[in-house]
Structure formats: C-alpha cells, structure tokens
mmCIF entry with sequence, helices, sheets and N, C-alpha, C, O atoms, coordinates in Angstrom:
data_MODEL
# 
_entry.id   MODEL 
# 
_entity.id                         1 
_entity.type                       polymer 
_entity.pdbx_number_of_molecules   1 
# 
_entity_poly.entity_id                      1 
_entity_poly.type                           'polypeptide(L)' 
_entity_poly.nstd_linkage                   no 
_entity_poly.nstd_monomer                   no 
_entity_poly.pdbx_seq_one_letter_code       MSWPESGAPVQVVRGARNSLNNRFLPHHLLETEAVLCVDDDAHLRHDEIVFAFW 
_entity_poly.pdbx_seq_one_letter_code_can   MSWPESGAPVQVVRGARNSLNNRFLPHHLLETEAVLCVDDDAHLRHDEIVFAFW 
_entity_poly.pdbx_strand_id                 A 
# 
loop_
_entity_poly_seq.entity_id 
_entity_poly_seq.num 
_entity_poly_seq.mon_id 
_entity_poly_seq.hetero 
1 1  MET n 
1 2  SER n 
1 3  TRP n 
1 4  PRO n 
1 5  GLU n 
1 6  SER n 
1 7  GLY n 
1 8  ALA n 
1 9  PRO n 
1 10 VAL n 
1 11 GLN n 
1 12 VAL n 
1 13 VAL n 
1 14 ARG n 
1 15 GLY n 
1 16 ALA n 
1 17 ARG n 
1 18 ASN n 
1 19 SER n 
1 20 LEU n 
1 21 ASN n 
1 22 ASN n 
1 23 ARG n 
1 24 PHE n 
1 25 LEU n 
1 26 PRO n 
1 27 HIS n 
1 28 HIS n 
1 29 LEU n 
1 30 LEU n 
1 31 GLU n 
1 32 THR n 
1 33 GLU n 
1 34 ALA n 
1 35 VAL n 
1 36 LEU n 
1 37 CYS n 
1 38 VAL n 
1 39 ASP n 
1 40 ASP n 
1 41 ASP n 
1 42 ALA n 
1 43 HIS n 
1 44 LEU n 
1 45 ARG n 
1 46 HIS n 
1 47 ASP n 
1 48 GLU n 
1 49 ILE n 
1 50 VAL n 
1 51 PHE n 
1 52 ALA n 
1 53 PHE n 
1 54 TRP n 
# 
_struct_asym.id          A 
_struct_asym.entity_id   1 
# 
loop_
_struct_conf.conf_type_id 
_struct_conf.id 
_struct_conf.pdbx_PDB_helix_id 
_struct_conf.beg_label_comp_id 
_struct_conf.beg_label_asym_id 
_struct_conf.beg_label_seq_id 
_struct_conf.pdbx_beg_PDB_ins_code 
_struct_conf.end_label_comp_id 
_struct_conf.end_label_asym_id 
_struct_conf.end_label_seq_id 
_struct_conf.pdbx_end_PDB_ins_code 
_struct_conf.beg_auth_comp_id 
_struct_conf.beg_auth_asym_id 
_struct_conf.beg_auth_seq_id 
_struct_conf.end_auth_comp_id 
_struct_conf.end_auth_asym_id 
_struct_conf.end_auth_seq_id 
_struct_conf.pdbx_PDB_helix_class 
_struct_conf.details 
_struct_conf.pdbx_PDB_helix_length 
HELX_P HELX_P1 AA1 LEU A 20 ? PHE A 24 ? LEU A 20 PHE A 24 5 ? 5 
HELX_P HELX_P2 AA2 HIS A 46 ? PHE A 53 ? HIS A 46 PHE A 53 1 ? 8 
# 
_struct_conf_type.id          HELX_P 
_struct_conf_type.criteria    ? 
_struct_conf_type.reference   ? 
# 
loop_
_atom_site.group_PDB 
_atom_site.id 
_atom_site.type_symbol 
_atom_site.label_atom_id 
_atom_site.label_alt_id 
_atom_site.label_comp_id 
_atom_site.label_asym_id 
_atom_site.label_entity_id 
_atom_site.label_seq_id 
_atom_site.pdbx_PDB_ins_code 
_atom_site.Cartn_x 
_atom_site.Cartn_y 
_atom_site.Cartn_z 
_atom_site.occupancy 
_atom_site.B_iso_or_equiv 
_atom_site.pdbx_formal_charge 
_atom_site.auth_seq_id 
_atom_site.auth_comp_id 
_atom_site.auth_asym_id 
_atom_site.auth_atom_id 
_atom_site.pdbx_PDB_model_num 
ATOM 1   N N  . MET A 1 1  ? -16.361 16.771 -11.628 1.00 0.00 ? 1  MET A N  1 
ATOM 2   C CA . MET A 1 1  ? -16.213 15.527 -12.352 1.00 0.00 ? 1  MET A CA 1 
ATOM 3   C C  . MET A 1 1  ? -15.457 14.551 -11.462 1.00 0.00 ? 1  MET A C  1 
ATOM 4   O O  . MET A 1 1  ? -14.552 14.951 -10.730 1.00 0.00 ? 1  MET A O  1 
ATOM 5   N N  . SER A 1 2  ? -15.813 13.300 -11.518 1.00 0.00 ? 2  SER A N  1 
ATOM 6   C CA . SER A 1 2  ? -15.199 12.275 -10.688 1.00 0.00 ? 2  SER A CA 1 
ATOM 7   C C  . SER A 1 2  ? -14.695 11.127 -11.557 1.00 0.00 ? 2  SER A C  1 
ATOM 8   O O  . SER A 1 2  ? -15.365 10.716 -12.504 1.00 0.00 ? 2  SER A O  1 
ATOM 9   N N  . TRP A 1 3  ? -13.495 10.605 -11.223 1.00 0.00 ? 3  TRP A N  1 
ATOM 10  C CA . TRP A 1 3  ? -12.916 9.465  -11.935 1.00 0.00 ? 3  TRP A CA 1 
ATOM 11  C C  . TRP A 1 3  ? -13.193 8.196  -11.158 1.00 0.00 ? 3  TRP A C  1 
ATOM 12  O O  . TRP A 1 3  ? -13.214 8.221  -9.927  1.00 0.00 ? 3  TRP A O  1 
ATOM 13  N N  . PRO A 1 4  ? -13.406 7.078  -11.852 1.00 0.00 ? 4  PRO A N  1 
ATOM 14  C CA . PRO A 1 4  ? -13.564 5.807  -11.138 1.00 0.00 ? 4  PRO A CA 1 
ATOM 15  C C  . PRO A 1 4  ? -12.259 5.426  -10.453 1.00 0.00 ? 4  PRO A C  1 
ATOM 16  O O  . PRO A 1 4  ? -11.186 5.828  -10.904 1.00 0.00 ? 4  PRO A O  1 
ATOM 17  N N  . GLU A 1 5  ? -12.332 4.659  -9.377  1.00 0.00 ? 5  GLU A N  1 
ATOM 18  C CA . GLU A 1 5  ? -11.145 4.225  -8.633  1.00 0.00 ? 5  GLU A CA 1 
ATOM 19  C C  . GLU A 1 5  ? -10.285 3.337  -9.525  1.00 0.00 ? 5  GLU A C  1 
ATOM 20  O O  . GLU A 1 5  ? -10.768 2.365  -10.105 1.00 0.00 ? 5  GLU A O  1 
ATOM 21  N N  . SER A 1 6  ? -8.995  3.687  -9.626  1.00 0.00 ? 6  SER A N  1 
ATOM 22  C CA . SER A 1 6  ? -8.090  2.923  -10.487 1.00 0.00 ? 6  SER A CA 1 
ATOM 23  C C  . SER A 1 6  ? -6.982  2.247  -9.697  1.00 0.00 ? 6  SER A C  1 
ATOM 24  O O  . SER A 1 6  ? -6.285  1.387  -10.236 1.00 0.00 ? 6  SER A O  1 
ATOM 25  N N  . GLY A 1 7  ? -6.802  2.611  -8.433  1.00 0.00 ? 7  GLY A N  1 
ATOM 26  C CA . GLY A 1 7  ? -5.699  2.071  -7.660  1.00 0.00 ? 7  GLY A CA 1 
ATOM 27  C C  . GLY A 1 7  ? -4.430  2.879  -7.831  1.00 0.00 ? 7  GLY A C  1 
ATOM 28  O O  . GLY A 1 7  ? -3.430  2.604  -7.168  1.00 0.00 ? 7  GLY A O  1 
ATOM 29  N N  . ALA A 1 8  ? -4.449  3.870  -8.705  1.00 0.00 ? 8  ALA A N  1 
ATOM 30  C CA . ALA A 1 8  ? -3.288  4.739  -8.936  1.00 0.00 ? 8  ALA A CA 1 
ATOM 31  C C  . ALA A 1 8  ? -3.765  6.181  -8.948  1.00 0.00 ? 8  ALA A C  1 
ATOM 32  O O  . ALA A 1 8  ? -4.900  6.463  -9.335  1.00 0.00 ? 8  ALA A O  1 
ATOM 33  N N  . PRO A 1 9  ? -2.897  7.097  -8.523  1.00 0.00 ? 9  PRO A N  1 
ATOM 34  C CA . PRO A 1 9  ? -3.310  8.505  -8.551  1.00 0.00 ? 9  PRO A CA 1 
ATOM 35  C C  . PRO A 1 9  ? -3.496  8.996  -9.990  1.00 0.00 ? 9  PRO A C  1 
ATOM 36  O O  . PRO A 1 9  ? -2.739  8.618  -10.884 1.00 0.00 ? 9  PRO A O  1 
ATOM 37  N N  . VAL A 1 10 ? -4.492  9.826  -10.201 1.00 0.00 ? 10 VAL A N  1 
ATOM 38  C CA . VAL A 1 10 ? -4.775  10.375 -11.526 1.00 0.00 ? 10 VAL A CA 1 
ATOM 39  C C  . VAL A 1 10 ? -4.744  11.893 -11.418 1.00 0.00 ? 10 VAL A C  1 
ATOM 40  O O  . VAL A 1 10 ? -5.381  12.471 -10.537 1.00 0.00 ? 10 VAL A O  1 
ATOM 41  N N  . GLN A 1 11 ? -4.008  12.534 -12.307 1.00 0.00 ? 11 GLN A N  1 
ATOM 42  C CA . GLN A 1 11 ? -3.965  13.985 -12.392 1.00 0.00 ? 11 GLN A CA 1 
ATOM 43  C C  . GLN A 1 11 ? -4.410  14.393 -13.785 1.00 0.00 ? 11 GLN A C  1 
ATOM 44  O O  . GLN A 1 11 ? -3.926  13.843 -14.774 1.00 0.00 ? 11 GLN A O  1 
ATOM 45  N N  . VAL A 1 12 ? -5.319  15.342 -13.877 1.00 0.00 ? 12 VAL A N  1 
ATOM 46  C CA . VAL A 1 12 ? -5.731  15.891 -15.158 1.00 0.00 ? 12 VAL A CA 1 
ATOM 47  C C  . VAL A 1 12 ? -5.012  17.219 -15.317 1.00 0.00 ? 12 VAL A C  1 
ATOM 48  O O  . VAL A 1 12 ? -5.143  18.107 -14.475 1.00 0.00 ? 12 VAL A O  1 
ATOM 49  N N  . VAL A 1 13 ? -4.254  17.355 -16.395 1.00 0.00 ? 13 VAL A N  1 
ATOM 50  C CA . VAL A 1 13 ? -3.486  18.570 -16.646 1.00 0.00 ? 13 VAL A CA 1 
ATOM 51  C C  . VAL A 1 13 ? -4.133  19.310 -17.810 1.00 0.00 ? 13 VAL A C  1 
ATOM 52  O O  . VAL A 1 13 ? -4.227  18.780 -18.917 1.00 0.00 ? 13 VAL A O  1 
ATOM 53  N N  . ARG A 1 14 ? -4.573  20.524 -17.555 1.00 0.00 ? 14 ARG A N  1 
ATOM 54  C CA . ARG A 1 14 ? -5.175  21.340 -18.611 1.00 0.00 ? 14 ARG A CA 1 
ATOM 55  C C  . ARG A 1 14 ? -4.152  22.404 -19.020 1.00 0.00 ? 14 ARG A C  1 
ATOM 56  O O  . ARG A 1 14 ? -3.653  23.163 -18.189 1.00 0.00 ? 14 ARG A O  1 
ATOM 57  N N  . GLY A 1 15 ? -3.860  22.437 -20.303 1.00 0.00 ? 15 GLY A N  1 
ATOM 58  C CA . GLY A 1 15 ? -2.889  23.397 -20.823 1.00 0.00 ? 15 GLY A CA 1 
ATOM 59  C C  . GLY A 1 15 ? -3.470  24.799 -20.920 1.00 0.00 ? 15 GLY A C  1 
ATOM 60  O O  . GLY A 1 15 ? -4.686  24.991 -20.904 1.00 0.00 ? 15 GLY A O  1 
ATOM 61  N N  . ALA A 1 16 ? -2.583  25.761 -21.018 1.00 0.00 ? 16 ALA A N  1 
ATOM 62  C CA . ALA A 1 16 ? -3.013  27.153 -21.155 1.00 0.00 ? 16 ALA A CA 1 
ATOM 63  C C  . ALA A 1 16 ? -3.697  27.385 -22.502 1.00 0.00 ? 16 ALA A C  1 
ATOM 64  O O  . ALA A 1 16 ? -4.607  28.206 -22.613 1.00 0.00 ? 16 ALA A O  1 
ATOM 65  N N  . ARG A 1 17 ? -3.247  26.646 -23.530 1.00 0.00 ? 17 ARG A N  1 
ATOM 66  C CA . ARG A 1 17 ? -3.859  26.720 -24.859 1.00 0.00 ? 17 ARG A CA 1 
ATOM 67  C C  . ARG A 1 17 ? -4.369  25.345 -25.238 1.00 0.00 ? 17 ARG A C  1 
ATOM 68  O O  . ARG A 1 17 ? -3.857  24.333 -24.761 1.00 0.00 ? 17 ARG A O  1 
ATOM 69  N N  . ASN A 1 18 ? -5.365  25.307 -26.084 1.00 0.00 ? 18 ASN A N  1 
ATOM 70  C CA . ASN A 1 18 ? -5.888  24.047 -26.583 1.00 0.00 ? 18 ASN A CA 1 
ATOM 71  C C  . ASN A 1 18 ? -5.056  23.633 -27.790 1.00 0.00 ? 18 ASN A C  1 
ATOM 72  O O  . ASN A 1 18 ? -5.316  24.080 -28.907 1.00 0.00 ? 18 ASN A O  1 
ATOM 73  N N  . SER A 1 19 ? -4.057  22.781 -27.570 1.00 0.00 ? 19 SER A N  1 
ATOM 74  C CA . SER A 1 19 ? -3.170  22.350 -28.640 1.00 0.00 ? 19 SER A CA 1 
ATOM 75  C C  . SER A 1 19 ? -2.831  20.875 -28.450 1.00 0.00 ? 19 SER A C  1 
ATOM 76  O O  . SER A 1 19 ? -2.594  20.431 -27.327 1.00 0.00 ? 19 SER A O  1 
ATOM 77  N N  . LEU A 1 20 ? -2.808  20.119 -29.538 1.00 0.00 ? 20 LEU A N  1 
ATOM 78  C CA . LEU A 1 20 ? -2.413  18.723 -29.456 1.00 0.00 ? 20 LEU A CA 1 
ATOM 79  C C  . LEU A 1 20 ? -0.962  18.577 -29.014 1.00 0.00 ? 20 LEU A C  1 
ATOM 80  O O  . LEU A 1 20 ? -0.577  17.519 -28.515 1.00 0.00 ? 20 LEU A O  1 
ATOM 81  N N  . ASN A 1 21 ? -0.161  19.600 -29.185 1.00 0.00 ? 21 ASN A N  1 
ATOM 82  C CA . ASN A 1 21 ? 1.246   19.557 -28.796 1.00 0.00 ? 21 ASN A CA 1 
ATOM 83  C C  . ASN A 1 21 ? 1.454   19.666 -27.289 1.00 0.00 ? 21 ASN A C  1 
ATOM 84  O O  . ASN A 1 21 ? 2.556   19.401 -26.809 1.00 0.00 ? 21 ASN A O  1 
ATOM 85  N N  . ASN A 1 22 ? 0.432   20.046 -26.533 1.00 0.00 ? 22 ASN A N  1 
ATOM 86  C CA . ASN A 1 22 ? 0.567   20.170 -25.071 1.00 0.00 ? 22 ASN A CA 1 
ATOM 87  C C  . ASN A 1 22 ? 1.030   18.868 -24.428 1.00 0.00 ? 22 ASN A C  1 
ATOM 88  O O  . ASN A 1 22 ? 1.714   18.902 -23.405 1.00 0.00 ? 22 ASN A O  1 
ATOM 89  N N  . ARG A 1 23 ? 0.676   17.733 -24.999 1.00 0.00 ? 23 ARG A N  1 
ATOM 90  C CA . ARG A 1 23 ? 1.022   16.442 -24.401 1.00 0.00 ? 23 ARG A CA 1 
ATOM 91  C C  . ARG A 1 23 ? 2.529   16.216 -24.355 1.00 0.00 ? 23 ARG A C  1 
ATOM 92  O O  . ARG A 1 23 ? 2.999   15.373 -23.590 1.00 0.00 ? 23 ARG A O  1 
ATOM 93  N N  . PHE A 1 24 ? 3.295   16.948 -25.157 1.00 0.00 ? 24 PHE A N  1 
ATOM 94  C CA . PHE A 1 24 ? 4.741   16.763 -25.212 1.00 0.00 ? 24 PHE A CA 1 
ATOM 95  C C  . PHE A 1 24 ? 5.502   17.745 -24.324 1.00 0.00 ? 24 PHE A C  1 
ATOM 96  O O  . PHE A 1 24 ? 6.724   17.651 -24.215 1.00 0.00 ? 24 PHE A O  1 
ATOM 97  N N  . LEU A 1 25 ? 4.813   18.670 -23.699 1.00 0.00 ? 25 LEU A N  1 
ATOM 98  C CA . LEU A 1 25 ? 5.474   19.662 -22.858 1.00 0.00 ? 25 LEU A CA 1 
ATOM 99  C C  . LEU A 1 25 ? 5.770   19.081 -21.479 1.00 0.00 ? 25 LEU A C  1 
ATOM 100 O O  . LEU A 1 25 ? 4.967   18.313 -20.949 1.00 0.00 ? 25 LEU A O  1 
ATOM 101 N N  . PRO A 1 26 ? 6.922   19.441 -20.887 1.00 0.00 ? 26 PRO A N  1 
ATOM 102 C CA . PRO A 1 26 ? 7.198   18.979 -19.520 1.00 0.00 ? 26 PRO A CA 1 
ATOM 103 C C  . PRO A 1 26 ? 6.233   19.636 -18.539 1.00 0.00 ? 26 PRO A C  1 
ATOM 104 O O  . PRO A 1 26 ? 5.796   20.767 -18.752 1.00 0.00 ? 26 PRO A O  1 
ATOM 105 N N  . HIS A 1 27 ? 5.910   18.933 -17.481 1.00 0.00 ? 27 HIS A N  1 
ATOM 106 C CA . HIS A 1 27 ? 4.996   19.481 -16.475 1.00 0.00 ? 27 HIS A CA 1 
ATOM 107 C C  . HIS A 1 27 ? 5.454   19.053 -15.095 1.00 0.00 ? 27 HIS A C  1 
ATOM 108 O O  . HIS A 1 27 ? 5.886   17.916 -14.908 1.00 0.00 ? 27 HIS A O  1 
ATOM 109 N N  . HIS A 1 28 ? 5.364   19.951 -14.128 1.00 0.00 ? 28 HIS A N  1 
ATOM 110 C CA . HIS A 1 28 ? 5.859   19.672 -12.772 1.00 0.00 ? 28 HIS A CA 1 
ATOM 111 C C  . HIS A 1 28 ? 5.089   18.560 -12.060 1.00 0.00 ? 28 HIS A C  1 
ATOM 112 O O  . HIS A 1 28 ? 5.614   17.982 -11.109 1.00 0.00 ? 28 HIS A O  1 
ATOM 113 N N  . LEU A 1 29 ? 3.868   18.241 -12.482 1.00 0.00 ? 29 LEU A N  1 
ATOM 114 C CA . LEU A 1 29 ? 3.092   17.181 -11.834 1.00 0.00 ? 29 LEU A CA 1 
ATOM 115 C C  . LEU A 1 29 ? 3.551   15.784 -12.242 1.00 0.00 ? 29 LEU A C  1 
ATOM 116 O O  . LEU A 1 29 ? 3.230   14.807 -11.566 1.00 0.00 ? 29 LEU A O  1 
ATOM 117 N N  . LEU A 1 30 ? 4.293   15.683 -13.330 1.00 0.00 ? 30 LEU A N  1 
ATOM 118 C CA . LEU A 1 30 ? 4.695   14.382 -13.844 1.00 0.00 ? 30 LEU A CA 1 
ATOM 119 C C  . LEU A 1 30 ? 5.991   13.932 -13.178 1.00 0.00 ? 30 LEU A C  1 
ATOM 120 O O  . LEU A 1 30 ? 7.080   14.390 -13.526 1.00 0.00 ? 30 LEU A O  1 
ATOM 121 N N  . GLU A 1 31 ? 5.848   13.027 -12.215 1.00 0.00 ? 31 GLU A N  1 
ATOM 122 C CA . GLU A 1 31 ? 6.993   12.465 -11.500 1.00 0.00 ? 31 GLU A CA 1 
ATOM 123 C C  . GLU A 1 31 ? 6.921   10.948 -11.600 1.00 0.00 ? 31 GLU A C  1 
ATOM 124 O O  . GLU A 1 31 ? 6.845   10.255 -10.586 1.00 0.00 ? 31 GLU A O  1 
ATOM 125 N N  . THR A 1 32 ? 6.946   10.443 -12.808 1.00 0.00 ? 32 THR A N  1 
ATOM 126 C CA . THR A 1 32 ? 6.757   9.026  -13.042 1.00 0.00 ? 32 THR A CA 1 
ATOM 127 C C  . THR A 1 32 ? 7.678   8.556  -14.162 1.00 0.00 ? 32 THR A C  1 
ATOM 128 O O  . THR A 1 32 ? 8.217   9.372  -14.910 1.00 0.00 ? 32 THR A O  1 
ATOM 129 N N  . GLU A 1 33 ? 7.853   7.273  -14.275 1.00 0.00 ? 33 GLU A N  1 
ATOM 130 C CA . GLU A 1 33 ? 8.697   6.722  -15.337 1.00 0.00 ? 33 GLU A CA 1 
ATOM 131 C C  . GLU A 1 33 ? 7.945   6.572  -16.647 1.00 0.00 ? 33 GLU A C  1 
ATOM 132 O O  . GLU A 1 33 ? 8.567   6.429  -17.700 1.00 0.00 ? 33 GLU A O  1 
ATOM 133 N N  . ALA A 1 34 ? 6.623   6.601  -16.604 1.00 0.00 ? 34 ALA A N  1 
ATOM 134 C CA . ALA A 1 34 ? 5.839   6.419  -17.817 1.00 0.00 ? 34 ALA A CA 1 
ATOM 135 C C  . ALA A 1 34 ? 4.540   7.212  -17.721 1.00 0.00 ? 34 ALA A C  1 
ATOM 136 O O  . ALA A 1 34 ? 3.996   7.413  -16.635 1.00 0.00 ? 34 ALA A O  1 
ATOM 137 N N  . VAL A 1 35 ? 4.062   7.650  -18.863 1.00 0.00 ? 35 VAL A N  1 
ATOM 138 C CA . VAL A 1 35 ? 2.800   8.379  -18.951 1.00 0.00 ? 35 VAL A CA 1 
ATOM 139 C C  . VAL A 1 35 ? 1.993   7.777  -20.085 1.00 0.00 ? 35 VAL A C  1 
ATOM 140 O O  . VAL A 1 35 ? 2.512   7.598  -21.187 1.00 0.00 ? 35 VAL A O  1 
ATOM 141 N N  . LEU A 1 36 ? 0.743   7.466  -19.834 1.00 0.00 ? 36 LEU A N  1 
ATOM 142 C CA . LEU A 1 36 ? -0.154  6.975  -20.880 1.00 0.00 ? 36 LEU A CA 1 
ATOM 143 C C  . LEU A 1 36 ? -0.852  8.180  -21.491 1.00 0.00 ? 36 LEU A C  1 
ATOM 144 O O  . LEU A 1 36 ? -1.573  8.904  -20.805 1.00 0.00 ? 36 LEU A O  1 
ATOM 145 N N  . CYS A 1 37 ? -0.640  8.386  -22.759 1.00 0.00 ? 37 CYS A N  1 
ATOM 146 C CA . CYS A 1 37 ? -1.231  9.522  -23.462 1.00 0.00 ? 37 CYS A CA 1 
ATOM 147 C C  . CYS A 1 37 ? -1.986  8.978  -24.665 1.00 0.00 ? 37 CYS A C  1 
ATOM 148 O O  . CYS A 1 37 ? -1.376  8.467  -25.605 1.00 0.00 ? 37 CYS A O  1 
ATOM 149 N N  . VAL A 1 38 ? -3.298  9.086  -24.641 1.00 0.00 ? 38 VAL A N  1 
ATOM 150 C CA . VAL A 1 38 ? -4.120  8.591  -25.743 1.00 0.00 ? 38 VAL A CA 1 
ATOM 151 C C  . VAL A 1 38 ? -5.156  9.644  -26.113 1.00 0.00 ? 38 VAL A C  1 
ATOM 152 O O  . VAL A 1 38 ? -5.494  10.509 -25.305 1.00 0.00 ? 38 VAL A O  1 
ATOM 153 N N  . ASP A 1 39 ? -5.655  9.561  -27.336 1.00 0.00 ? 39 ASP A N  1 
ATOM 154 C CA . ASP A 1 39 ? -6.721  10.452 -27.757 1.00 0.00 ? 39 ASP A CA 1 
ATOM 155 C C  . ASP A 1 39 ? -8.007  10.108 -27.010 1.00 0.00 ? 39 ASP A C  1 
ATOM 156 O O  . ASP A 1 39 ? -8.191  8.979  -26.556 1.00 0.00 ? 39 ASP A O  1 
ATOM 157 N N  . ASP A 1 40 ? -8.875  11.078 -26.891 1.00 0.00 ? 40 ASP A N  1 
ATOM 158 C CA . ASP A 1 40 ? -10.107 10.868 -26.136 1.00 0.00 ? 40 ASP A CA 1 
ATOM 159 C C  . ASP A 1 40 ? -11.071 9.901  -26.813 1.00 0.00 ? 40 ASP A C  1 
ATOM 160 O O  . ASP A 1 40 ? -12.008 9.425  -26.172 1.00 0.00 ? 40 ASP A O  1 
ATOM 161 N N  . ASP A 1 41 ? -10.865 9.603  -28.084 1.00 0.00 ? 41 ASP A N  1 
ATOM 162 C CA . ASP A 1 41 ? -11.759 8.665  -28.759 1.00 0.00 ? 41 ASP A CA 1 
ATOM 163 C C  . ASP A 1 41 ? -11.159 7.261  -28.871 1.00 0.00 ? 41 ASP A C  1 
ATOM 164 O O  . ASP A 1 41 ? -11.725 6.404  -29.549 1.00 0.00 ? 41 ASP A O  1 
ATOM 165 N N  . ALA A 1 42 ? -10.030 7.020  -28.219 1.00 0.00 ? 42 ALA A N  1 
ATOM 166 C CA . ALA A 1 42 ? -9.405  5.693  -28.235 1.00 0.00 ? 42 ALA A CA 1 
ATOM 167 C C  . ALA A 1 42 ? -10.129 4.768  -27.266 1.00 0.00 ? 42 ALA A C  1 
ATOM 168 O O  . ALA A 1 42 ? -10.529 5.185  -26.179 1.00 0.00 ? 42 ALA A O  1 
ATOM 169 N N  . HIS A 1 43 ? -10.294 3.530  -27.660 1.00 0.00 ? 43 HIS A N  1 
ATOM 170 C CA . HIS A 1 43 ? -10.933 2.524  -26.811 1.00 0.00 ? 43 HIS A CA 1 
ATOM 171 C C  . HIS A 1 43 ? -9.920  1.410  -26.582 1.00 0.00 ? 43 HIS A C  1 
ATOM 172 O O  . HIS A 1 43 ? -9.656  0.614  -27.483 1.00 0.00 ? 43 HIS A O  1 
ATOM 173 N N  . LEU A 1 44 ? -9.353  1.352  -25.384 1.00 0.00 ? 44 LEU A N  1 
ATOM 174 C CA . LEU A 1 44 ? -8.338  0.361  -25.059 1.00 0.00 ? 44 LEU A CA 1 
ATOM 175 C C  . LEU A 1 44 ? -8.870  -0.615 -24.025 1.00 0.00 ? 44 LEU A C  1 
ATOM 176 O O  . LEU A 1 44 ? -9.537  -0.227 -23.066 1.00 0.00 ? 44 LEU A O  1 
ATOM 177 N N  . ARG A 1 45 ? -8.567  -1.882 -24.236 1.00 0.00 ? 45 ARG A N  1 
ATOM 178 C CA . ARG A 1 45 ? -8.890  -2.896 -23.237 1.00 0.00 ? 45 ARG A CA 1 
ATOM 179 C C  . ARG A 1 45 ? -7.815  -2.875 -22.155 1.00 0.00 ? 45 ARG A C  1 
ATOM 180 O O  . ARG A 1 45 ? -6.709  -2.383 -22.378 1.00 0.00 ? 45 ARG A O  1 
ATOM 181 N N  . HIS A 1 46 ? -8.145  -3.409 -20.991 1.00 0.00 ? 46 HIS A N  1 
ATOM 182 C CA . HIS A 1 46 ? -7.202  -3.468 -19.879 1.00 0.00 ? 46 HIS A CA 1 
ATOM 183 C C  . HIS A 1 46 ? -5.917  -4.182 -20.277 1.00 0.00 ? 46 HIS A C  1 
ATOM 184 O O  . HIS A 1 46 ? -4.827  -3.705 -19.958 1.00 0.00 ? 46 HIS A O  1 
ATOM 185 N N  . ASP A 1 47 ? -6.021  -5.312 -20.966 1.00 0.00 ? 47 ASP A N  1 
ATOM 186 C CA . ASP A 1 47 ? -4.821  -6.065 -21.341 1.00 0.00 ? 47 ASP A CA 1 
ATOM 187 C C  . ASP A 1 47 ? -3.934  -5.288 -22.313 1.00 0.00 ? 47 ASP A C  1 
ATOM 188 O O  . ASP A 1 47 ? -2.718  -5.477 -22.309 1.00 0.00 ? 47 ASP A O  1 
ATOM 189 N N  . GLU A 1 48 ? -4.505  -4.432 -23.132 1.00 0.00 ? 48 GLU A N  1 
ATOM 190 C CA . GLU A 1 48 ? -3.711  -3.610 -24.033 1.00 0.00 ? 48 GLU A CA 1 
ATOM 191 C C  . GLU A 1 48 ? -2.915  -2.552 -23.266 1.00 0.00 ? 48 GLU A C  1 
ATOM 192 O O  . GLU A 1 48 ? -1.764  -2.269 -23.600 1.00 0.00 ? 48 GLU A O  1 
ATOM 193 N N  . ILE A 1 49 ? -3.529  -1.979 -22.252 1.00 0.00 ? 49 ILE A N  1 
ATOM 194 C CA . ILE A 1 49 ? -2.827  -0.989 -21.428 1.00 0.00 ? 49 ILE A CA 1 
ATOM 195 C C  . ILE A 1 49 ? -1.715  -1.650 -20.634 1.00 0.00 ? 49 ILE A C  1 
ATOM 196 O O  . ILE A 1 49 ? -0.614  -1.105 -20.550 1.00 0.00 ? 49 ILE A O  1 
ATOM 197 N N  . VAL A 1 50 ? -1.976  -2.803 -20.054 1.00 0.00 ? 50 VAL A N  1 
ATOM 198 C CA . VAL A 1 50 ? -0.958  -3.528 -19.299 1.00 0.00 ? 50 VAL A CA 1 
ATOM 199 C C  . VAL A 1 50 ? 0.216   -3.874 -20.216 1.00 0.00 ? 50 VAL A C  1 
ATOM 200 O O  . VAL A 1 50 ? 1.372   -3.725 -19.820 1.00 0.00 ? 50 VAL A O  1 
ATOM 201 N N  . PHE A 1 51 ? -0.069  -4.334 -21.435 1.00 0.00 ? 51 PHE A N  1 
ATOM 202 C CA . PHE A 1 51 ? 0.990   -4.671 -22.386 1.00 0.00 ? 51 PHE A CA 1 
ATOM 203 C C  . PHE A 1 51 ? 1.859   -3.460 -22.713 1.00 0.00 ? 51 PHE A C  1 
ATOM 204 O O  . PHE A 1 51 ? 3.075   -3.591 -22.856 1.00 0.00 ? 51 PHE A O  1 
ATOM 205 N N  . ALA A 1 52 ? 1.245   -2.283 -22.834 1.00 0.00 ? 52 ALA A N  1 
ATOM 206 C CA . ALA A 1 52 ? 1.990   -1.066 -23.169 1.00 0.00 ? 52 ALA A CA 1 
ATOM 207 C C  . ALA A 1 52 ? 3.015   -0.699 -22.104 1.00 0.00 ? 52 ALA A C  1 
ATOM 208 O O  . ALA A 1 52 ? 4.046   -0.106 -22.419 1.00 0.00 ? 52 ALA A O  1 
ATOM 209 N N  . PHE A 1 53 ? 2.746   -1.044 -20.849 1.00 0.00 ? 53 PHE A N  1 
ATOM 210 C CA . PHE A 1 53 ? 3.637   -0.676 -19.747 1.00 0.00 ? 53 PHE A CA 1 
ATOM 211 C C  . PHE A 1 53 ? 4.499   -1.828 -19.293 1.00 0.00 ? 53 PHE A C  1 
ATOM 212 O O  . PHE A 1 53 ? 5.263   -1.672 -18.341 1.00 0.00 ? 53 PHE A O  1 
ATOM 213 N N  . TRP A 1 54 ? 4.412   -2.969 -19.927 1.00 0.00 ? 54 TRP A N  1 
ATOM 214 C CA . TRP A 1 54 ? 5.165   -4.153 -19.513 1.00 0.00 ? 54 TRP A CA 1 
ATOM 215 C C  . TRP A 1 54 ? 6.556   -4.173 -19.993 1.00 0.00 ? 54 TRP A C  1 
ATOM 216 O O  . TRP A 1 54 ? 7.292   -5.118 -19.711 1.00 0.00 ? 54 TRP A O  1 
# 
C-alpha cells in the first residue's frame, strides 16, 4: 500500500489487538507534539486539519 506525498513522514501503527482503545496507548514511534487521530470514515477538509493543529 502506498500513501500520497504529504510533505510529512507518515507511520501506520498496527496494534496487537483490534481495539478502538489502541489509539490511546503510548508507542515508541510517536516522537511528536501532536497526533491526528480520526476514524476511518471521517472526511476532513485541509483547512479543518490545519485549524486543529493551529
């Protein structure tokens, strides 16, 4: 699977179990001040994402 170029590194983290709570667990790959976590059926415009991190 390939992701479109975003200008930022993207890491996909797959949990050991399929649980909605996995998004709240600490992970060694996360070395950032912010993480965007959305459901797979969410449709966000670019300006909405920028606003969330502003």
